[in-house]
N, C-alpha and C positions, 0 to 999 in steps of 0.2 A: 376177230380172228377165228379160225376153225377150232383152236384150243379153247377159247372162251365159250364158243357155242357148245362144245362138248361138255365143258364143266357146267354150264347153265342147264343142259339137259340132265346131267348127272344129279345136280341139286334138285331139279324138279322131281326126278324119280325118288330121291330120298324123302323129299317133302310129301310126295304122294303116299309113300309107305308110312310116314309118321301119321298122316291123316287116317289111313286105313287100319294100321296095326297097333296104334297106341291110343292113349286117352288124351293126348295133347294134340291141339290143332296145329297146322302148318305155320300159321301166323305167330303163335306163341313160340314155337321152336325157332323160327327165323329170327324173332326179336331176341331170344336168348343168345343166339349165335352172334348177332350184332352187338349185344351188350358185352359179351366176352371179348370180341374183337376190339371194341372201343377201349378196353383196358390194356390192350397190347400196344407195343410201339407201332407207329404207322407203317414202318417198313415191312412189317409182317402181314399187312393187309393185302389180301389177294383172293381171287376166286378159288384158287386151289386150297388155300387155308380155310376159306369158308366151307368148301365142300368137305374137307377133312373134319372140321368141327361138327357139321351136320351128320356125317357118318358116325362119329363118335357118340353124338347125342342119341341117334337112332339105336346104336348098339347098346348103349346104357339103358335106354328105356325098354328095349326088348328083353334084355338079359337081367337087369337088376331093378330098374325103376318100377316096372309093373309089379314085380314081386313085392317090393316095399309097399306099394299102394294097396295091393291085395292084403298084405299083412296088417296094415293100418285099418282097413275096413273090417277085417276079421276081429281085431281087438275092440272095435267100437260096438260090435254086436253082443 
């Protein structure tokens, strides 16, 4: 459907940003979302939910995750 195509393009855009703007590759991010979804009831599984999780993961990595990684590297030196 058109909605599914739109969501797939949105997820591709998010995964592109994860590749380009974070230290995590798109495959690892996608697997993390699939692992999270597998723990949810099956009725929650949808492309919309997957896109929401990817967005949340990107937001976390850009705003908190990278800061924590940078702090850990600083502490190691």
